[in-house]
Structures are given as structure tokens and as C-alpha cells.
N, C-alpha and C positions, 0 to 999 in steps of 0.2 A: 426683773420685768420680762414678761413673755414677749417674744417677737412673732407676729403672725407669719405663718409659713409663706404666704404670698409675698409679703414685704421682703422676707429673707431671700426668696427666689429672685425678685427683681434686683436686689442689691448684689447678689452673686453674678447675675447676668451683666449688670452694669460694669462691674470690675473686670470681668473676663473679656468684655468687648472693647477695652480701652488699650490703645497703644499709640506710639509716636510715629507719625508719617515721616517727618524730617525734624531736625533740631528746632526747638521752639514751638512746635505744634503738637498738641495732644488730640487724639481722635477717638470718637465714640462711634461704634458701628451699629447700625440698625438694619438687620437683614431678615427679620422674622417678627411676627406678631404673636407667636406662641399660641396658636389656636383661636385667638380673639380676632374680631373684625378689624380692630384698629389697635395700634400701639401708641405709647405716650413718649414724648421727649420734652425736656424742660431745661431752663438755664440753671447753672449751679446755685444751690441753696434755695431755689424757688419753693414756697412763696416769700421767703426772706429776701432781702436785697442781695444781689449778686456781688461777687468780689470785685475789687479794683485791680487794674493792671493784669488782666488776662491778655497775654500776648497773642495767642492763637489757639482757639478751641474749635475743632472740626466736628460737626454732626454729619456723619456719612451714611446715607441711605442707599442700600444696594438691593435691587430687585433681580429677578431672573430676566433672561434675554427677551422674553415675550411679554414683559410687564413694564408699566410706568408707575411712578410714585406720586401719591397725593399727600400733601401736608396741609393741615388746617391749624391756624393759630386761634386758640381759645382765649388766651390772655397775652397781652403784649405791652410792655412798658420798658423801653430802653432810653436811657438818658439822652436828651437832645438839647443842646445849648445854642446851636446855630442852625441855619437853614440847611446846610450841607451836613451829611452824617460822617464824612470821611475823616474828619479831624477829631473825632470823639468816640463814644461808644457806638458800635454798629454791628449789624448782622449782614454779612455778605452772602448773596445767593448765587449758586451755580446750578442752573436748571437744565442745561443741555450737555449732558455727559453720557458717554458710552460705558463708563465704569465709575467707580467711586474715587478714582485717582485724580488729584489735582496738583499743580505746582504753581510757582510764582508767575508763570506765563499763561496759565489757563484763563481764558476770558470769563468774566463774571457777568451775571445778568442784572443785578440791582443791589443797592444798599438800603437797609431798613433801619430806622430808629424812630423814636417818638412813641406815641400811644397807639393802641389798637385801632382807634377811629381814624388815624392818619394813614393807615396802610391802604394801598390801592386795591388790594383784595386780601381777604382773610384765608382764602384757599389757593394753593399753588400746586402746579403739576410739573413734573419733569417731562422731557420729550424722549428720553431714553431710560435705560435701567439704572442710571446713577443720578444722585442729587446730593449736593453738599451745602451746608450752612457753615459759615466761618464767623465765629464770635470774637470780637475784640472789645476790651474795655480800657479806659484811661484811668489816671490817678484821681480825677475829681470826685469828691464825695459830697453828700451822701448818694447812694445808688438806689434806683427803684427795684421792683421785684423781678424784672426780666420777662421771660416768656414761658408759656405752656402751650403745647400743641399735640395733635394726634397725627399719625401717619398710617397709610395703608397702601397695598400694592394692587394694581388694577390691570386686568388683561387688556393689552393694547389693541386686540382685535375688536374691542367695542367701538373703536374709533377708526375702523378701516373704511376707506372710501370705496363705494360700490361703483367704480368706473374704471376705465382703462387709462393709465398714464401714457401720455404721448412721448415717444422716444426722443431723447435729446433735450428734454425739458426738465426743469426742477419741480414744477407743480402744475402743469397743464394736464387736464383730464377731459376725456370725452365719455358721454353716456349715450349709448345707442340702444334704441328699442328694437326688440326682435321677438320672434315666437319662442325663443329659448332663454330669454332674460326676464327677470322679475319686472313688474310694472311700477316698482318704486325702489328707492335706494337713498343712501345718505352721502353727503359730501362735506368736507371739513377744510378749514384753512390749514396751511403747513404747521406741524407740531401740535395741533389742537389735541387736548384741551390746554396745553401749555401756551405761552405767548408766541406769536408768530415772529419770524425773523425780519430784520430790516431790509429795505431795498429789494423787495421781491415783487414780481408781477405774475399773478396766476390767472389762468383762464379755465373756466368750466363750461364745456360745450355740450348742449343737450340736443339730441335729434330724435324726434318721434317718427312713428310710421304714418303712412297716408291716412288722413282723416282723424288723427290723434292730436291732442293738444298737450302741452307741457305745463305742469303746475309745480311751482317752486315755493316752498314754505321755509322761512328762516326761523328756526326754533330759538336761536341765540345769536345775537350780534353784539360784539364789543370791540370797537376799533379805537385806536389812538387818534387824538385830534390831528387832522391833516391827512390821515390815510383815507383812501377812497375805496368804494366797492361798486 
């Protein structure tokens, strides 16, 4: 039977990018889209049911230092038998990494399980050049089909704040009008378009010139319940 050249190329790439980070963990590296706008990642054997007893399978996405990573789930079905994902099959997210390296002490962002419609968002972003998905499965059978997604690398300058960061602060900015500055600009919450950190307070101060007014337009607002703006 003939094997299409494209399928063979993907298979060879998949094998070459596989290695063990530490005992018990296998790692798949995604560092390029090979000329395409987006690359593809998926659970083992997808669209067939994924195997039981996967102890630790890492999907490691590595961008250049001036890029962030976008992943989008097109299909998602990970076995969920309880309200919490931690004691069953789950996908653990590490969104805030400066590289693709993690260990047992690296703080994770969230755990995912269940169906696509249960996910808080189908599209996720890193805040730096590294992003890792950690896949675990238990012994319970039968298993669903797992997940299928796309990834791409984005220039982080697209989300650069057009203001001046105030010295000694984490996320306070000022925007001053002058004859030498544009009459418009953009501002973002910390880590945008990734999720913002906990327990932060940010100020954005706008100052116009005499006889000018300030117009602020929110193009997107998504806040966790209880957070204020």
C-alpha cells in the first residue's frame, strides 16, 4: 500500500521530536509549523480511543523569544467521572513558562477533562515562549477519543502596550498626549491574550492635552467572577 509523502513526513517528524524529559515522562516537541499557518497536535491514536495508563505524556510547544503560542482545541473528549479532574484522566496546562522545561515543582495553570463544550475556552495562549500540556490517563475503560488541536506562533509585539510603565510597579502605565506621540494606542491586562495573574492591581492613567478629551474603547473584556475593573 502506498503511503502519501506528506503522511510519511509527519510520521518521521513525530518520531524525531520524541524524547524523555525525566523518568516516566515522554515528551513531544512542537517548535515549527513547517511553512504552514498552523500545526496539529492530538492525543495518542486519535480519533480512536486513547490508551489507558498513560503516566505522563508532555506536549511541549517552544517558540522564539519574541513570540507567544496559541493553541486551539478542535475536538476534546477526556474521560470525566467526577467533578474534579485530578483523580482520573486529565490534561494539565502550563501556560506561563519562559522555556519548555518543567518539573514536579513547576506551577500549573489548570486541569482539563470532560467534553469540548465544558472547556472555559477553546483557544489558549501562553504568556511567554513556552507552553506545555501534560496528559495522564487512568486504568478505567472504555476511553473516549481524546483531543485534536492546532497551534501557531504569534509575534508578541502585537500585544505591546502603547504607554510608559511606571518605575517600581508590576503593571501600572501612563499614557501622555504630546505633539510627538500618536493620538491613539492600545493597552492590555497583564499577560494578555493569556489569562491574567491572581492578586494584582493595575492602573492605567491617561492624560490629555489642554482642550482634549480621552476616549477609551474596550474591544474585549473577560473577567473572572469577583474580579473588578
